[in-house]
C-alpha positions in Angstrom: -26.8 0.1 -13.7 -25.3 3.4 -14.7 -26.0 5.0 -18.0 -24.2 7.6 -20.0 -26.2 10.8 -19.8 -25.7 14.5 -20.3 -25.1 16.2 -17.0 -25.5 19.9 -16.2 -22.8 21.8 -14.4 -24.4 21.9 -11.0 -22.3 19.0 -9.7 -25.1 18.1 -7.3 -24.8 14.5 -6.1 -27.7 12.9 -4.2 -27.8 9.3 -3.0 -30.9 7.9 -1.4 -31.7 4.4 -0.2 -35.4 3.6 -0.8 -37.0 0.1 -0.7 -33.5 -1.5 -0.4 -32.2 0.3 -3.6 -29.6 3.0 -4.0 -31.0 5.8 -6.2 -28.2 8.0 -7.4 -28.8 11.4 -9.0 -26.2 13.7 -10.3 -26.8 17.2 -11.7 -30.6 16.7 -11.2 -30.5 13.6 -13.5 -31.0 10.0 -12.4 -27.6 8.5 -12.8 -28.0 5.0 -11.5 -30.0 2.7 -9.2 -29.0 -0.7 -7.8 -29.8 -3.0 -4.8 -28.1 -1.9 -1.6 -26.4 -5.4 -1.3 -24.9 -5.1 -4.8 -21.4 -4.1 -3.8 -20.0 -4.5 -7.3 -22.5 -2.0 -8.6 -21.6 0.4 -5.8 -18.0 0.2 -6.7 -18.7 0.7 -10.4 -20.9 3.8 -9.7 -18.3 5.2 -7.4 -15.5 4.8 -10.0 -17.7 6.4 -12.6 -18.5 9.4 -10.4 -14.9 9.8 -9.5 -13.9 9.7 -13.2 -16.5 12.4 -13.9 -14.7 14.7 -11.4 -17.0 14.4 -8.3 -14.9 14.9 -5.2 -14.0 11.7 -3.3 -15.0 13.3 0.0 -18.5 13.9 -1.4 -18.8 10.4 -2.8 -17.5 8.8 0.4 -20.1 10.7 2.5 -23.0 9.9 0.1 -22.3 6.2 -0.1 -21.0 5.7 3.4 -17.6 4.4 2.4 -14.1 5.3 3.3 -12.1 7.6 1.0 -9.3 5.0 1.2 -11.6 2.5 -0.4 -12.3 4.8 -3.3 -8.5 5.1 -3.9 -8.2 1.3 -3.8 -11.1 0.9 -6.3 -9.6 3.5 -8.6 -6.3 1.8 -8.5 -7.9 -1.5 -9.4 -9.8 0.3 -12.2 -6.6 1.8 -13.6 -4.9 -1.6 -13.3 -7.6 -4.0 -14.6 -10.4 -1.9 -15.9 -14.1 -2.1 -14.9 -14.0 -5.9 -14.8 -11.3 -5.7 -12.1 -13.6 -3.5 -10.0 -16.6 -5.8 -10.5 -14.7 -8.9 -9.5 -13.2 -7.5 -6.3 -13.9 -9.6 -3.3 -14.9 -7.8 -0.1 -12.4 -8.0 2.7 -9.0 -9.7 2.8 -8.2 -12.9 1.2 -8.7 -15.9 3.5 -5.4 -17.5 4.7 -7.2 -20.8 5.4 -6.7 -23.5 2.8 -9.6 -25.7 1.8 -8.1 -28.5 3.9 -8.1 -26.3 7.0 -11.7 -25.3 6.4 -12.7 -28.9 6.0 -10.9 -29.8 9.3 -12.6 -27.0 11.2 -16.1 -28.0 9.9 -15.5 -31.6 10.8 -14.3 -30.7 14.3 -17.3 -28.4 14.8 -19.7 -31.2 13.8 -18.0 -33.7 16.1 -18.1 -31.3 19.0 -21.8 -30.6 18.4 -22.4 -34.4 18.3 -21.0 -34.7 21.8 -23.5 -32.2 23.2 -26.5 -34.2 22.0 
């Protein structure tokens, strides 16, 4: 995960994906590395880079995310801190209750049973 390090003033952001890991360098220093499926780590690194003054357009391009997502993550960070950014679920909250999910699963199983 990201570490506090001294950065030079070049402002150079480089993000590579190698062997399923994001490798993030900023100002010619390794800043962070994390698995490409670790969305929480991605959000944390994006928030940290934004707080360090890196342009949102540059971050969005480097990580392949929408600028609007960065604004949402920053709002969550300002509201709930880093724990709020880590605990964010991807996508919208499900409108299905557990009872509806159970009903759909049971119906699916019964329909598959008819095909046997």
